[in-house]
RORODREN-709301 format. One record per residue (C-alpha): chain; residue in three letters; residue number from 1; y, z, x. Coordinates in steps of 0.2 Angstrom, whole numbers. Layout:
N
kette:rest:nr:py:pz:px
A:ala:NUM:Y:Z:X
...
***
This chain:
621
kette:rest:nr:py:pz:px
A:met:1:317:-347:128
A:glu:2:333:-342:119
A:ala:3:326:-326:113
A:gln:4:326:-318:130
A:pro:5:345:-321:134
A:thr:6:349:-315:116
A:ala:7:339:-299:118
A:gln:8:348:-296:135
A:ala:9:365:-299:127
A:gly:10:361:-287:113
A:glu:11:355:-274:125
A:arg:12:371:-276:136
A:arg:13:382:-274:120
A:gly:14:372:-258:115
A:ser:15:373:-251:133
A:leu:16:392:-254:132
A:leu:17:394:-245:116
A:ala:18:383:-231:122
A:leu:19:394:-229:137
A:ala:20:409:-229:126
A:val:21:403:-215:115
A:trp:22:396:-205:130
A:ala:23:413:-206:139
A:gly:24:422:-201:123
A:ile:25:412:-186:121
A:leu:26:415:-180:139
A:thr:27:433:-184:137
A:gly:28:434:-173:122
A:phe:29:425:-159:131
A:gly:30:438:-161:145
A:glu:31:452:-159:132
A:leu:32:444:-143:126
A:ala:33:443:-136:143
A:lys:34:462:-139:145
A:val:35:465:-131:128
A:gly:36:455:-116:133
A:ile:37:466:-114:149
A:asp:38:481:-115:138
A:leu:39:475:-99:128
A:phe:40:478:-89:144
A:tyr:41:496:-92:142
A:ser:42:499:-92:123
A:asp:43:491:-87:107
A:phe:44:495:-104:100
A:val:45:487:-120:104
A:asn:46:492:-128:87
A:arg:47:475:-134:83
A:ser:48:462:-131:69
A:arg:49:448:-120:73
A:asp:50:437:-135:70
A:ala:51:445:-143:85
A:val:52:429:-138:95
A:trp:53:419:-152:87
A:met:54:433:-163:80
A:ile:55:441:-167:97
A:pro:56:425:-174:105
A:ala:57:420:-182:89
A:phe:58:437:-191:88
A:asp:59:437:-196:106
A:ala:60:419:-203:104
A:gly:61:426:-214:89
A:leu:62:441:-219:99
A:phe:63:431:-224:114
A:ala:64:419:-233:103
A:leu:65:433:-244:96
A:val:66:438:-248:114
A:gly:67:419:-252:117
A:leu:68:419:-263:102
A:val:69:434:-273:109
A:leu:70:424:-275:125
A:val:71:409:-281:116
A:leu:72:420:-294:106
A:ile:73:427:-300:123
A:gly:74:410:-301:130
A:val:75:406:-314:118
A:arg:76:417:-326:128
A:ile:77:418:-317:145
A:arg:78:405:-306:152
A:val:79:412:-288:155
A:pro:80:403:-280:169
A:trp:81:396:-263:165
A:ala:82:404:-255:181
A:ile:83:421:-262:175
A:ala:84:419:-254:158
A:ala:85:414:-238:166
A:gly:86:430:-238:176
A:leu:87:440:-242:161
A:phe:88:433:-227:151
A:ala:89:435:-216:166
A:gly:90:453:-220:168
A:leu:91:456:-219:149
A:gly:92:448:-202:149
A:thr:93:457:-195:164
A:leu:94:474:-201:156
A:leu:95:471:-192:140
A:ile:96:467:-176:148
A:leu:97:482:-177:160
A:leu:98:493:-181:146
A:leu:99:490:-163:140
A:val:100:498:-156:156
A:gln:101:515:-153:150
A:arg:102:524:-153:167
A:leu:103:516:-169:173
A:his:104:526:-185:170
A:pro:105:517:-198:160
A:leu:106:519:-211:173
A:ala:107:511:-200:186
A:ala:108:497:-197:174
A:val:109:495:-216:172
A:ala:110:494:-218:191
A:val:111:481:-205:193
A:ala:112:471:-211:179
A:ala:113:471:-229:186
A:gly:114:466:-223:203
A:ala:115:451:-213:195
A:gly:116:446:-227:185
A:thr:117:446:-239:200
A:gln:118:435:-227:210
A:ile:119:423:-224:196
A:ala:120:421:-243:194
A:arg:121:417:-245:213
A:leu:122:404:-231:213
A:ala:123:396:-237:197
A:glu:124:395:-255:204
A:arg:125:382:-250:216
A:arg:126:372:-239:204
A:val:127:372:-247:188
A:pro:128:354:-245:183
A:val:129:354:-226:188
A:ala:130:371:-223:179
A:ser:131:365:-233:164
A:arg:132:349:-223:163
A:leu:133:359:-207:164
A:val:134:370:-212:150
A:arg:135:356:-217:139
A:arg:136:346:-201:141
A:ser:137:360:-189:140
A:leu:138:369:-197:125
A:pro:139:358:-190:112
A:trp:140:360:-172:119
A:leu:141:379:-174:119
A:val:142:379:-180:101
A:gly:143:368:-165:97
A:val:144:380:-153:105
A:val:145:394:-160:95
A:val:146:384:-159:79
A:val:147:379:-141:83
A:leu:148:397:-136:86
A:gly:149:402:-143:70
A:val:150:388:-135:60
A:ala:151:391:-118:69
A:thr:152:410:-118:66
A:val:153:409:-122:48
A:ser:154:395:-110:45
A:trp:155:403:-96:55
A:arg:156:418:-97:44
A:gln:157:408:-97:28
A:val:158:398:-82:34
A:ala:159:413:-73:39
A:glu:160:422:-76:22
A:arg:161:406:-70:13
A:arg:162:404:-55:24
A:leu:163:423:-50:21
A:ala:164:421:-53:2
A:asp:165:405:-42:2
A:ser:166:414:-28:10
A:arg:167:427:-27:-3
A:pro:168:426:-11:-14
A:arg:169:427:-12:-33
A:ala:170:445:-13:-39
A:val:171:452:-2:-52
A:ser:172:450:-9:-69
A:gly:173:464:-19:-75
A:ala:174:472:-20:-58
A:pro:175:486:-34:-58
A:asn:176:485:-50:-48
A:val:177:498:-53:-34
A:leu:178:505:-70:-30
A:leu:179:516:-71:-15
A:leu:180:525:-88:-13
A:ile:181:535:-91:3
A:leu:182:546:-106:3
A:asp:183:548:-110:21
A:thr:184:566:-113:27
A:val:185:574:-112:10
A:arg:186:591:-104:10
A:ala:187:598:-96:-5
A:ala:188:615:-106:-4
A:asp:189:606:-122:-9
A:leu:190:598:-116:-25
A:ser:191:606:-118:-42
A:leu:192:597:-102:-46
A:tyr:193:612:-94:-35
A:gly:194:626:-105:-42
A:tyr:195:624:-121:-31
A:ala:196:632:-136:-39
A:arg:197:617:-147:-37
A:leu:198:603:-143:-50
A:thr:199:590:-140:-37
A:thr:200:579:-126:-45
A:pro:201:579:-128:-64
A:gln:202:561:-122:-65
A:leu:203:564:-106:-55
A:gln:204:580:-103:-66
A:his:205:569:-104:-81
A:phe:206:555:-93:-73
A:ala:207:568:-80:-67
A:glu:208:574:-76:-85
A:gly:209:558:-66:-86
A:gly:210:560:-56:-70
A:ala:211:573:-49:-57
A:val:212:583:-60:-46
A:phe:213:590:-52:-30
A:asp:214:607:-60:-26
A:arg:215:608:-55:-8
A:ala:216:591:-55:0
A:phe:217:589:-56:19
A:ser:218:575:-60:31
A:val:219:573:-50:47
A:ala:220:573:-66:58
A:ser:221:579:-84:57
A:trp:222:562:-92:61
A:thr:223:545:-92:53
A:leu:224:532:-80:62
A:pro:225:543:-64:64
A:ser:226:549:-66:46
A:his:227:532:-68:39
A:ala:228:525:-54:50
A:ser:229:538:-42:44
A:ile:230:535:-47:26
A:phe:231:516:-43:28
A:thr:232:518:-27:38
A:gly:233:535:-19:33
A:gln:234:540:-18:51
A:trp:235:556:-24:60
A:glu:236:555:-40:70
A:thr:237:559:-30:86
A:ala:238:544:-18:83
A:leu:239:531:-32:81
A:his:240:534:-41:97
A:val:241:529:-58:90
A:ser:242:536:-74:99
A:trp:243:534:-92:101
A:trp:244:518:-88:112
A:asp:245:512:-72:104
A:gly:246:505:-69:87
A:leu:247:504:-53:76
A:asp:248:494:-40:85
A:glu:249:479:-33:76
A:gln:250:486:-15:78
A:trp:251:497:-18:63
A:leu:252:491:-14:46
A:thr:253:495:-28:34
A:leu:254:498:-29:15
A:thr:255:483:-40:14
A:glu:256:472:-27:22
A:ala:257:479:-14:11
A:leu:258:476:-24:-5
A:his:259:458:-29:1
A:ala:260:454:-10:4
A:arg:261:459:-8:-15
A:gly:262:446:-21:-20
A:tyr:263:457:-37:-20
A:ala:264:450:-54:-17
A:thr:265:462:-61:-4
A:ala:266:466:-80:0
A:ala:267:480:-89:9
A:phe:268:485:-107:8
A:val:269:496:-112:22
A:ala:270:507:-128:25
A:asn:271:515:-122:41
A:val:272:500:-122:52
A:gly:273:510:-121:68
A:tyr:274:516:-103:65
A:val:275:507:-97:50
A:gly:276:490:-104:54
A:trp:277:475:-94:60
A:glu:278:482:-92:77
A:ser:279:497:-82:70
A:gly:280:488:-66:67
A:leu:281:493:-66:49
A:ser:282:475:-71:43
A:gln:283:469:-53:46
A:gly:284:462:-46:29
A:phe:285:461:-63:21
A:glu:286:444:-68:15
A:his:287:449:-86:13
A:tyr:288:462:-94:24
A:asp:289:465:-112:21
A:asp:290:477:-119:34
A:his:291:470:-134:44
A:pro:292:461:-146:32
A:val:293:445:-154:39
A:thr:294:452:-172:39
A:leu:295:453:-187:50
A:trp:296:471:-184:52
A:thr:297:468:-166:57
A:ala:298:456:-172:70
A:thr:299:469:-185:76
A:thr:300:483:-173:79
A:ala:301:472:-161:88
A:thr:302:468:-173:102
A:ala:303:479:-180:117
A:phe:304:479:-197:108
A:gly:305:487:-189:92
A:met:306:499:-178:102
A:gln:307:505:-189:115
A:ile:308:501:-208:112
A:tyr:309:502:-209:93
A:pro:310:520:-202:92
A:arg:311:526:-215:105
A:leu:312:518:-229:95
A:arg:313:526:-222:79
A:arg:314:543:-220:87
A:val:315:542:-239:93
A:leu:316:535:-246:77
A:ala:317:541:-236:63
A:pro:318:559:-241:63
A:ala:319:553:-259:63
A:leu:320:542:-256:48
A:thr:321:557:-249:38
A:arg:322:564:-267:38
A:met:323:548:-274:31
A:pro:324:546:-267:13
A:leu:325:527:-272:12
A:leu:326:522:-264:28
A:trp:327:533:-249:25
A:arg:328:521:-244:11
A:leu:329:508:-240:24
A:arg:330:519:-225:28
A:trp:331:514:-220:45
A:pro:332:510:-201:44
A:lys:333:522:-190:54
A:leu:334:514:-180:68
A:his:335:509:-163:61
A:glu:336:516:-168:43
A:pro:337:512:-153:33
A:arg:338:503:-153:16
A:ser:339:514:-155:1
A:ala:340:517:-142:-12
A:glu:341:506:-151:-24
A:lys:342:491:-150:-12
A:ile:343:494:-132:-8
A:gly:344:495:-128:-26
A:asp:345:480:-138:-30
A:ser:346:470:-130:-16
A:phe:347:475:-113:-23
A:leu:348:470:-117:-41
A:ser:349:454:-125:-35
A:trp:350:449:-108:-26
A:leu:351:455:-98:-42
A:asp:352:443:-109:-53
A:arg:353:429:-108:-41
A:ser:354:429:-90:-36
A:arg:355:437:-82:-52
A:pro:356:442:-67:-43
A:ala:357:449:-52:-52
A:pro:358:460:-45:-46
A:phe:359:467:-57:-32
A:phe:360:480:-57:-19
A:ala:361:485:-75:-15
A:phe:362:498:-80:-2
A:leu:363:505:-98:-3
A:asn:364:516:-105:11
A:phe:365:526:-121:6
A:met:366:534:-131:20
A:asp:367:542:-145:10
A:ala:368:560:-140:14
A:his:369:556:-139:33
A:met:370:558:-153:45
A:pro:371:552:-167:43
A:tyr:372:557:-168:25
A:ala:373:545:-179:16
A:pro:374:547:-177:-3
A:pro:375:542:-192:-15
A:asp:376:555:-206:-15
A:ser:377:562:-200:-32
A:phe:378:567:-183:-24
A:arg:379:572:-190:-7
A:ser:380:586:-200:-15
A:arg:381:591:-188:-29
A:phe:382:606:-180:-21
A:arg:383:613:-194:-10
A:ser:384:631:-190:-6
A:pro:385:645:-202:-11
A:leu:386:656:-210:3
A:val:387:643:-205:16
A:arg:388:635:-219:26
A:pro:389:617:-220:23
A:val:390:607:-214:38
A:ser:391:590:-220:44
A:arg:392:576:-208:40
A:tyr:393:572:-207:58
A:ala:394:590:-204:64
A:trp:395:588:-185:66
A:leu:396:570:-184:73
A:asp:397:577:-182:91
A:glu:398:594:-174:88
A:pro:399:604:-170:104
A:pro:400:608:-152:106
A:val:401:627:-155:103
A:arg:402:639:-146:91
A:leu:403:640:-156:75
A:thr:404:650:-155:59
A:pro:405:643:-153:41
A:ala:406:649:-171:38
A:asp:407:638:-177:52
A:val:408:622:-170:44
A:arg:409:627:-172:26
A:pro:410:613:-185:23
A:lys:411:601:-173:31
A:gln:412:606:-160:19
A:asp:413:604:-172:4
A:val:414:586:-175:8
A:tyr:415:584:-156:11
A:asp:416:591:-153:-7
A:gly:417:579:-166:-13
A:ser:418:565:-157:-5
A:ile:419:570:-141:-13
A:ala:420:570:-150:-30
A:tyr:421:553:-157:-27
A:leu:422:546:-140:-22
A:asp:423:554:-132:-38
A:ser:424:545:-145:-49
A:gln:425:529:-140:-41
A:leu:426:532:-122:-43
A:gly:427:535:-125:-62
A:his:428:518:-135:-63
A:leu:429:509:-120:-54
A:phe:430:516:-107:-66
A:arg:431:511:-118:-81
A:glu:432:494:-120:-74
A:leu:433:492:-102:-71
A:asp:434:498:-98:-89
A:arg:435:486:-111:-96
A:arg:436:472:-102:-87
A:gly:437:478:-85:-94
A:arg:438:481:-78:-77
A:leu:439:500:-77:-77
A:asn:440:504:-62:-88
A:asn:441:494:-49:-77
A:thr:442:501:-56:-61
A:leu:443:515:-50:-50
A:val:444:524:-65:-44
A:ile:445:536:-64:-29
A:val:446:545:-80:-24
A:thr:447:555:-79:-8
A:ala:448:558:-88:9
A:asp:449:555:-84:27
A:his:450:572:-89:33
A:gly:451:586:-101:29
A:asp:452:593:-116:38
A:glu:453:610:-122:45
A:phe:454:618:-139:43
A:ala:455:632:-138:57
A:glu:456:642:-124:47
A:his:457:644:-116:65
A:gly:458:640:-132:75
A:phe:459:621:-129:75
A:val:460:607:-138:65
A:asp:461:590:-131:60
A:his:462:586:-113:62
A:gly:463:579:-100:75
A:asn:464:595:-102:86
A:thr:465:607:-91:78
A:leu:466:608:-76:65
A:tyr:467:622:-83:54
A:arg:468:621:-79:36
A:leu:469:614:-96:30
A:ser:470:600:-94:42
A:val:471:594:-77:35
A:gln:472:600:-76:17
A:val:473:586:-82:6
A:pro:474:580:-82:-12
A:leu:475:570:-67:-19
A:leu:476:563:-67:-37
A:val:477:551:-53:-43
A:trp:478:542:-57:-60
A:phe:479:529:-45:-68
A:pro:480:529:-43:-87
A:gly:481:530:-25:-92
A:arg:482:534:-19:-75
A:val:483:550:-29:-70
A:pro:484:563:-30:-84
A:pro:485:568:-48:-88
A:gly:486:585:-56:-84
A:arg:487:589:-43:-71
A:arg:488:601:-48:-57
A:val:489:602:-36:-42
A:ala:490:618:-37:-32
A:gln:491:615:-25:-19
A:pro:492:609:-32:-2
A:ile:493:591:-30:2
A:ser:494:579:-34:16
A:leu:495:563:-44:14
A:arg:496:555:-31:25
A:asn:497:553:-21:9
A:ile:498:542:-33:0
A:ala:499:526:-25:6
A:ala:500:531:-8:-1
A:thr:501:537:-16:-17
A:val:502:520:-24:-20
A:leu:503:510:-8:-17
A:asp:504:522:2:-28
A:leu:505:520:-10:-42
A:thr:506:501:-12:-41
A:ala:507:496:6:-35
A:pro:508:511:18:-38
A:gly:509:511:33:-26
A:trp:510:501:24:-13
A:ala:511:512:19:2
A:pro:512:502:15:18
A:leu:513:516:3:24
A:pro:514:534:7:28
A:gly:515:549:2:18
A:arg:516:557:6:2
A:ser:517:551:-2:-15
A:leu:518:563:-13:-23
A:ala:519:557:-7:-40
A:arg:520:570:7:-37
A:phe:521:583:-5:-44
A:trp:522:576:-5:-61
A:met:523:566:12:-62
A:pro:524:575:26:-71
A:gly:525:583:37:-58
A:gly:526:579:25:-44
A:asp:527:590:25:-28
A:thr:528:600:10:-30
A:thr:529:609:11:-13
A:ala:530:609:-5:-3
A:asp:531:598:-8:12
A:thr:532:606:-10:29
A:ile:533:603:-28:34
A:val:534:595:-29:51
A:ala:535:590:-46:59
A:ser:536:585:-52:76
A:val:537:579:-67:85
A:his:538:573:-69:103
A:arg:539:578:-84:112
A:pro:540:574:-90:130
A:asp:541:591:-84:136
A:gly:542:590:-67:127
A:leu:543:591:-57:111
A:ile:544:603:-60:96
A:ala:545:603:-45:84
A:ser:546:614:-42:69
A:val:547:617:-27:57
A:ala:548:626:-27:40
A:phe:549:632:-12:30
A:asp:550:648:-5:22
A:ser:551:655:-23:19
A:leu:552:654:-29:37
A:arg:553:641:-39:47
A:tyr:554:640:-37:66
A:ile:555:631:-50:77
A:arg:556:628:-47:96
A:thr:557:622:-60:108
A:asp:558:615:-51:123
A:ser:559:615:-66:135
A:ser:560:633:-69:134
A:gly:561:639:-52:128
A:thr:562:647:-61:113
A:glu:563:651:-50:98
A:glu:564:655:-56:80
A:leu:565:661:-46:65
A:tyr:566:662:-53:48
A:asp:567:668:-48:30
A:phe:568:651:-46:22
A:asn:569:657:-48:4
A:his:570:670:-61:5
A:asp:571:667:-72:21
A:leu:572:651:-79:15
A:leu:573:651:-94:28
A:glu:574:657:-81:42
A:arg:575:672:-91:48
A:trp:576:684:-77:52
A:asn:577:678:-66:67
A:leu:578:686:-49:65
A:val:579:682:-42:82
A:glu:580:699:-44:89
A:ser:581:708:-37:73
A:glu:582:714:-19:73
A:ala:583:701:-14:60
A:gly:584:687:-23:70
A:arg:585:691:-14:86
A:arg:586:691:2:77
A:leu:587:674:-1:69
A:leu:588:665:-9:83
A:pro:589:657:7:91
A:arg:590:650:12:74
A:tyr:591:641:-5:72
A:arg:592:635:-6:90
A:ala:593:627:11:88
A:ala:594:619:7:72
A:leu:595:611:-9:79
A:gly:596:604:0:94
A:val:597:599:17:86
A:thr:598:596:18:67
A:ser:599:589:8:53
A:pro:600:593:3:36
A:ala:601:586:17:25
A:lys:602:596:33:27
A:gly:603:593:35:46
A:glu:604:575:29:45
A:ala:605:570:24:63
A:leu:606:569:6:68
A:thr:607:554:11:78
A:gln:608:544:17:63
A:gly:609:526:16:66
A:gly:610:513:11:53
A:gly:611:502:1:65
A:lys:612:483:5:65
A:ser:613:486:14:81
A:gly:614:503:21:77
A:arg:615:511:12:91
A:ser:616:530:9:90
A:trp:617:543:0:100
A:pro:618:560:5:104
A:met:619:575:-6:99
A:pro:620:582:-16:114
A:pro:621:598:-8:121
***
């Protein structure tokens, strides 16, 4: 007699779990529909390519956990199937609505509660029919998720193999190329450039065998346009990339040029937000390692990971800092990038597995970008004396107010520690390459996409201004036999010339990309004149642009009409605006004209082409 109630209870529990998984998968497909709509407005959805199967799979697991809780509650209190259906419908509606940016969370909760209530009422009258629908369609839904996962992974592998098979045979003895971009590392905080703190001992040692550029400048103060310029040789204003638009396929890239010469190409990216697959920088790469296939990647692709988890973390994480045992749990930060160690290991694993010859590898490191997350030994390495310790969460939501360097000194301490950690990993990477016998025939370029500011002008972070600390970056070129050791180049240069430099050092005389090779600074009879330094950044309120030549640097903000003029050689922090000086008023017309009309290299047009279709863009007025 007891067997029948027990069997019915088991069937009821199974039915609730089936309903949970079914509702989770449907919620995941609903989230995917919202993501697809977002693609009409922006190139960037900040999700892995595997999101097409990860989101429904994660939501199925999340709802299954909720279903398990209901099953446990049902041991004591019977949970009606219709009530469970209403709960899952409300939860699914809430998750989808939380992705609508302009909808207030409380409004989303109200709508979700109403939807859940209505579904519960409808299901109450049709439980047998609804239960049968769930039971019959669930295997098909699971099958669709599995097929999407297999198809996505297989498609990526097939595309990688097809691109590798299309690679022509390389010239015998062609050198390898290793491009290392240290996201958000400004030159001012590197001991390689005289900084008082010993932040880069490994780079200093490595630089003894190559050339160091003392005044290297990016073309923009944020990630995507700077990377795009490095890969194409174009100016930021020509590329028209933005917070919403990636690099257009019309532009020929360094990767495509090297691949056409037989190079195996691979990228390993920590900044998945603006260097990931959506950025357009992946063109020409056979292997593009950005979003790892992990549970955490799946979590951050969903509405739960993007909207609910950050709120839970914000509430609970500060409490955990006061509980040392629980703090060891280390709640991950949302979109916490892969560490330099993991990026380096992924590259070395690819190198050992593929054994390509020659190769072009691009590694993007994000350890010195917010949120700083170096190991504890580096986090506390440069703690400032006489400065009150600040909680590690104190600057996660900084108000947009003007600050002083003293206000953010603890933040800069952790930044310097992050650079020191990154430097240690670069040293490890160089030693591993040397141990494998792959270093001596490799052109190594170490640079950064832009710098950072710590309230030197009242601003924190980057992408908001074009002050020198946001755009002056390190640059080291190392290539035994082709680059003289111990060389320091004092002339100002633009990172826009990196692509031309790589092609000149690996295939002399072949120049499909614009720019001037930096090898001219050590080649006999080379033109050692400095570059004119041009930079720009598009903000929501308009363009900021700058140009530097003949010992002065000019910055113009279109939205306010503000003009600034600084002594390029002596006023390194740009504290003294010369616009109102007699000399400044006399020279302003020349700098205005230069910014709007001509380019760095001997009148070379800022609208220079080089795209696959030859398209060019005018400088803004």
